[in-house]
C-alpha positions as CSV (number, residue, x, y, z in Angstrom):
1,M,55.7,-30.2,65.3
2,S,56.6,-26.6,64.6
3,R,59.6,-25.6,62.5
4,P,62.8,-25.2,64.4
5,K,64.2,-21.7,64.7
6,I,67.5,-22.7,63.2
7,M,65.6,-23.4,60.0
8,K,64.3,-19.9,60.0
9,A,67.8,-18.7,60.3
10,G,68.9,-20.9,57.4
11,L,66.0,-19.5,55.3
12,A,67.1,-15.9,56.1
13,I,70.8,-16.7,55.3
14,G,69.8,-18.3,52.0
15,L,67.6,-15.4,51.0
16,L,70.4,-12.9,52.0
17,G,72.9,-14.8,49.9
18,G,70.5,-14.9,46.9
19,I,69.9,-11.2,47.2
20,I,73.6,-10.4,47.3
21,S,74.2,-12.6,44.3
22,M,71.3,-10.8,42.5
23,I,73.1,-7.5,43.1
24,L,76.3,-9.0,41.7
25,V,74.5,-9.9,38.5
26,G,73.7,-6.3,38.0
27,Y,77.2,-5.2,38.7
28,A,78.8,-8.0,36.5
29,W,76.8,-7.0,33.4
30,D,78.6,-4.2,31.5
31,G,76.9,-4.8,28.1
32,S,79.8,-6.7,26.5
33,F,80.1,-10.3,25.5
34,Q,83.0,-10.8,27.9
35,S,80.8,-10.2,30.9
36,I,78.6,-13.2,30.2
37,T,80.8,-15.6,32.2
38,N,80.6,-13.3,35.3
39,V,76.9,-12.9,34.9
40,G,76.4,-16.6,34.4
41,F,78.3,-17.6,37.5
42,S,76.5,-14.9,39.6
43,L,73.1,-16.3,38.3
44,L,74.2,-19.8,39.2
45,V,75.2,-18.8,42.7
46,M,71.9,-16.9,43.1
47,A,69.8,-19.9,42.0
48,L,71.7,-22.2,44.4
49,F,71.2,-19.8,47.4
50,F,67.5,-19.5,46.7
51,A,67.3,-23.3,46.3
52,T,69.0,-23.8,49.7
53,A,66.6,-21.2,51.2
54,G,63.7,-23.2,49.7
55,G,65.0,-26.3,51.5
56,F,64.6,-24.5,54.8
57,S,61.0,-23.5,54.0
58,E,58.1,-25.0,55.9
59,G,56.7,-27.0,52.9
60,A,60.1,-28.2,51.6
61,N,59.8,-31.2,49.3
62,M,63.3,-32.6,49.8
63,S,65.1,-34.7,52.4
64,G,67.3,-33.3,55.1
65,K,70.5,-34.5,53.5
66,S,69.5,-33.0,50.2
67,V,69.5,-29.5,51.7
68,A,73.1,-30.0,52.9
69,I,74.2,-31.3,49.5
70,I,72.6,-28.3,47.7
71,A,74.4,-25.9,50.2
72,A,77.7,-27.7,49.5
73,V,77.2,-27.3,45.7
74,C,76.4,-23.6,46.4
75,V,79.7,-23.2,48.2
76,A,81.5,-24.9,45.3
77,A,79.8,-22.6,42.8
78,V,80.9,-19.5,44.9
79,L,84.5,-20.8,44.9
80,I,84.4,-21.2,41.1
81,A,82.8,-17.8,40.7
82,T,85.5,-16.3,42.9
83,V,88.2,-17.7,40.5
84,Y,86.5,-16.2,37.5
85,N,85.2,-12.9,38.9
86,T,87.9,-11.4,41.2
87,Q,86.7,-7.8,41.0
88,F,84.4,-8.4,44.0
89,L,86.6,-10.6,46.1
90,W,85.3,-9.4,49.5
91,V,81.7,-10.0,48.4
92,H,82.6,-13.6,47.4
93,I,84.3,-14.1,50.7
94,I,81.0,-13.0,52.4
95,L,79.0,-15.4,50.1
96,M,81.4,-18.2,51.0
97,A,80.9,-17.6,54.7
98,L,77.1,-17.6,54.2
99,G,77.4,-20.8,52.3
100,V,79.4,-22.5,55.0
101,A,76.8,-21.3,57.6
102,E,74.1,-22.9,55.4
103,I,76.0,-26.2,55.3
104,M,76.4,-26.2,59.1
105,I,72.7,-25.4,59.6
106,A,71.6,-28.0,57.1
107,S,73.7,-30.7,58.6
108,S,72.3,-30.3,62.1
109,S,70.3,-33.2,63.3
110,E,67.3,-31.0,64.2
111,V,67.0,-29.8,60.6
112,I,67.4,-33.3,59.1
113,Y,64.9,-34.8,61.5
114,Y,62.3,-32.0,60.8
115,T,62.6,-32.1,57.0
116,D,62.5,-35.9,56.9
117,A,59.5,-36.1,59.2
118,N,57.4,-33.4,57.6
119,R,58.2,-34.0,53.9
120,P,55.0,-34.5,51.9
121,A,54.6,-38.1,50.6
């Protein structure tokens, strides 16, 4: 069974969100101790987007529902990061939209069936 095209889209969206978050890490760091919170939240969002993208990869080692849960945690992290780092509000809104798209893709029955059927034992 070949990987569904919707999973390739989920992988691309996850990588895009991770790259945008990586750019935010660079912009959040200003060399002061006060910027650690913004950098930390940006790193958390970046790691969660990359983890969600990994759930859509061909050799994913997690169940279908786990991908949706990680995507939901990613959206929650973006929401918390938005509260603490308001200087890039429009970027966080874009990340929130990407995260919601990840949840919708991860909760589709085609993705859940494929990841559950092709998960290594």
